[in-house]
C-alpha positions in Angstrom: -19.0 -11.0 -0.5 -21.7 -11.9 2.4 -18.7 -9.3 4.7 -18.0 -6.9 1.7 -18.9 -2.8 2.4 -21.6 -1.7 0.7 -20.4 1.9 0.1 -17.2 0.9 -0.2 -16.2 0.2 -4.4 -15.8 -3.4 -5.8 -14.0 -3.3 -9.3 -14.8 -7.0 -10.9 -12.9 -7.9 -13.2 -14.9 -9.8 -15.4 -13.3 -12.0 -17.7 -16.0 -12.9 -19.5 -16.5 -9.3 -21.2 -19.3 -8.3 -20.0 -17.7 -5.4 -18.3 -16.4 -1.4 -18.9 -13.1 -0.1 -19.4 -11.4 0.9 -16.4 -10.6 4.4 -17.0 -14.2 4.6 -18.0 -15.4 3.1 -14.3 -12.9 4.8 -12.0 -14.0 8.5 -13.4 -17.8 7.8 -12.6 -16.5 6.6 -9.2 -14.8 9.7 -8.4 -16.7 12.0 -10.1 -20.1 10.0 -8.3 -18.0 10.4 -4.3 -16.5 14.0 -5.7 -13.1 12.3 -4.8 -10.3 10.6 -6.4 -11.2 6.2 -5.9 -9.2 5.9 -2.9 -10.0 2.4 -0.7 -11.6 0.2 -4.3 -11.3 -3.4 -4.2 -10.6 -5.5 -6.6 -12.4 -8.9 -7.2 -9.8 -11.2 -9.1 -11.2 -14.7 -10.9 -9.4 -18.2 -10.1 -7.3 -19.8 -12.8 -10.5 -20.8 -15.4 -12.7 -18.6 -14.6 -15.1 -17.4 -12.1 -18.2 -19.9 -12.8 -21.7 -18.3 -12.5 -22.8 -18.7 -9.9 -20.3 -16.6 -8.5 -20.3 -14.4 -11.4 -24.0 -13.7 -10.3 -23.4 -13.4 -6.5 -20.1 -10.9 -7.3 -22.3 -8.9 -10.0 -25.2 -8.8 -7.7 -23.3 -7.2 -5.0 -24.2 -3.4 -4.1 -21.2 -0.8 -5.7 -20.0 -3.5 -7.3 -18.6 -2.3 -11.0 -17.6 -5.1 -13.6 -14.5 -3.5 -15.5 -12.9 -5.2 -18.5 -8.9 -5.3 -18.6 -8.7 -6.0 -22.4 -8.8 -8.3 -24.7 -6.8 -10.9 -23.4 -7.6 -14.0 -20.7 -4.6 -13.5 -17.9 -3.4 -15.0 -15.5 -5.0 -14.2 -12.2 -1.6 -12.5 -11.0 -1.1 -10.9 -13.9 -4.7 -9.3 -13.9 -4.3 -8.6 -10.3 -1.2 -6.4 -11.8 -2.5 -5.4 -14.8 -5.8 -4.1 -12.0 -3.8 -2.1 -9.8 -1.4 -0.8 -12.5 -4.3 0.8 -14.4 -5.8 2.5 -10.8 -2.9 3.6 -9.6 -2.2 5.6 -13.7 -5.7 6.8 -13.3 -6.7 8.4 -10.2 -2.4 8.7 -9.3 -1.2 10.5 -12.1 0.6 14.4 -10.3 2.8 11.6 -8.5 
């Protein structure tokens, strides 16, 4: 996290339910930058999730946007595909 560029959006898949819907977050990023949110990074947790201290560090990072991927707790590899699929569908509707 120390080396994450402050200007680059980081979407944090918060498994505790402390995030906003990914569509809302991507829309806000696009609106604020007047461009599609290209170059966003995704922070997906390890098996068992992040502990409280890790979650505080991530959420305290500049340009971090906690997201919610729905009511289910997904495996790490499934959450990554879900987040990327949502981002692709929401930001590249023309293709």
